C-alpha positions in Angstrom: -31.3 1.3 -68.7 -30.0 3.4 -66.0 -33.5 3.9 -64.5 -34.3 0.2 -64.6 -31.4 -0.6 -62.4 -31.8 2.4 -60.1 -35.0 1.3 -58.6 -33.9 -2.3 -57.7 -30.5 -1.0 -56.3 -32.3 1.6 -54.3 -34.7 -1.0 -52.8 -31.9 -3.1 -51.9 -29.8 -0.4 -50.1 -33.0 0.9 -48.2 -33.7 -2.8 -47.2 -30.3 -3.6 -45.9 -30.0 -0.2 -44.2 -33.3 -0.7 -42.4 -32.3 -4.2 -41.1 -29.0 -2.9 -39.7 -30.5 0.2 -38.0 -33.6 -1.4 -36.5 -33.3 -1.7 -32.7 -33.0 -5.0 -31.2 -36.2 -6.4 -29.7 -35.9 -9.0 -26.9 -37.8 -12.1 -27.2 -39.0 -14.2 -24.2 -36.2 -16.7 -25.1 -33.6 -14.0 -24.6 -34.7 -13.1 -21.0 -35.1 -16.8 -20.0 -31.2 -17.3 -20.4 -29.3 -14.3 -19.0 -26.2 -15.0 -21.0 -28.1 -14.2 -24.1 -29.1 -10.8 -22.8 -26.6 -8.2 -24.2 -27.9 -5.6 -21.7 -27.3 -7.5 -18.8 -24.3 -6.0 -16.9 -21.4 -8.0 -16.0 -20.7 -8.4 -12.3 -17.8 -6.6 -11.2 -14.6 -8.6 -10.4 -14.2 -9.1 -6.7 -10.9 -7.9 -5.3 -9.1 -10.2 -3.2 -8.7 -9.2 0.5 -5.4 -7.6 1.0 -2.8 -9.7 2.8 -1.6 -9.0 6.4 1.6 -7.5 4.9 -0.3 -5.3 2.8 -2.4 -4.1 5.6 0.7 -3.3 7.7 2.4 -1.4 4.8 -0.8 0.6 4.2 -1.0 1.3 8.0 2.7 2.6 8.1 2.1 4.8 5.2 -0.9 6.5 6.9 1.4 6.8 10.0 3.9 8.6 7.7 1.2 11.0 6.6 0.0 11.6 10.2 3.5 12.4 11.5 5.3 13.6 8.3 7.6 16.6 9.1 7.1 16.6 12.9 10.5 17.7 14.3 13.0 15.4 16.1 13.3 16.1 19.7 15.4 13.8 22.0 12.9 12.5 24.5 9.9 13.8 22.7 6.8 11.8 22.4 4.1 14.2 20.8 3.4 16.2 17.6 5.6 18.9 19.1 8.6 16.8 18.7 9.5 13.1 18.9 12.6 11.0 18.8 13.2 7.8 16.7 12.5 5.2 19.4 9.2 7.2 20.6 8.0 7.2 17.0 8.5 3.2 16.7 7.0 2.9 20.3 3.8 4.9 19.6 3.1 3.4 16.1 3.6 -0.1 17.5 1.5 0.5 20.6 -1.2 2.5 19.1 -1.7 0.8 15.6 -0.3 -2.7 16.0 -1.2 -3.4 19.6 2.4 -4.1 20.7 4.0 -2.5 23.6 7.7 -2.1 23.0 10.4 -0.7 25.2 10.7 3.0 25.0 14.4 3.3 24.1 16.3 2.2 21.0 18.7 0.3 23.1 15.9 -2.1 24.4 13.9 -2.2 21.2 17.1 -3.6 19.4 16.6 -6.8 21.7 13.0 -7.6 21.0 11.7 -9.9 18.5 13.7 -12.2 16.1 16.9 -11.2 14.5 16.8 -11.2 10.9 18.9 -10.6 7.7 18.8 -7.4 5.8 17.6 -9.5 2.6 14.6 -10.8 4.6 13.2 -7.4 5.5 9.4 -6.9 5.0 7.0 -4.3 6.2 6.8 -3.6 9.9 10.3 -5.0 10.7 12.6 -2.7 12.9 15.7 -1.5 11.3 18.7 -0.3 13.6 21.7 1.9 12.8 25.0 2.8 14.6 25.0 6.6 14.4 28.1 7.1 16.5 30.4 5.3 19.2 27.2 4.9 21.3 24.6 6.3 19.2 21.7 4.2 18.0 18.8 5.0 15.6 15.7 3.0 14.8 13.2 2.9 12.0 10.4 0.8 10.6 10.9 -0.9 7.4 8.2 -0.1 4.6 9.2 -1.8 1.4 11.8 -1.5 -1.5 14.6 -0.4 0.9 12.5 2.3 2.3 11.9 2.9 6.0 9.9 5.4 8.3 11.7 7.2 11.0 12.5 10.4 13.0 15.4 12.0 11.4 17.4 14.6 13.4 17.8 16.8 10.4 14.3 16.3 8.6 12.0 15.1 11.3 9.5 12.2 10.6 10.4 11.2 7.1 11.0 8.2 4.9 14.5 7.3 3.9 16.3 4.5 1.9 18.6 1.9 3.4 21.1 2.8 0.3 21.3 6.4 1.1 25.1 7.2 1.7 24.4 8.0 5.5 22.3 5.1 6.2 24.1 2.4 4.1 27.2 2.8 6.0 25.5 2.7 9.3 23.1 -0.1 9.1 23.5 -2.4 12.1 20.7 -4.9 12.3 17.0 -5.7 12.0 14.4 -7.4 14.2 10.9 -8.9 13.4 8.1 -8.9 15.7 5.0 -11.1 15.2 2.6 -8.3 13.7 0.1 -10.3 11.9 -1.5 -11.8 14.9 -1.7 -8.6 16.7 -2.5 -6.1 13.9 -6.1 -5.1 13.5 -8.0 -5.7 10.2 
């Protein structure tokens, strides 16, 4: 009795296994309608173009990499040493196409005054560092700004750092989106 059942069961198993293991063969109907073709690759999703604000932010981070660690030098305008207003001046001139005044005193007068809560990439942030001392940096994002620090050279700091938080003075916005290159 076991032999009688063994043959039909074996045939059923082989038949089923053969169907599931056979390679798929395309018919002309499959290639006529591309949605039926499982081998057809899906087109890659198209990324949206970055916003002007994202382009400005990206450019500023690139500038940080280029200038990172360059020492602070009062009156300096080169990779041998640079001061805060020169860094801002050169980045705006060379990468944003905007000619700014050379000194922090006059940079604090350009553009539109904005509140701290309105900051966006590319805005100028100013600090009172002494009775007459002023400091400038370029806002990046999330409270971070790029500047030439007296103690650390060109670096990124945070507005909430103890030193900067107590010295924050004002912010100015320039029209960057029309002037920045794509």
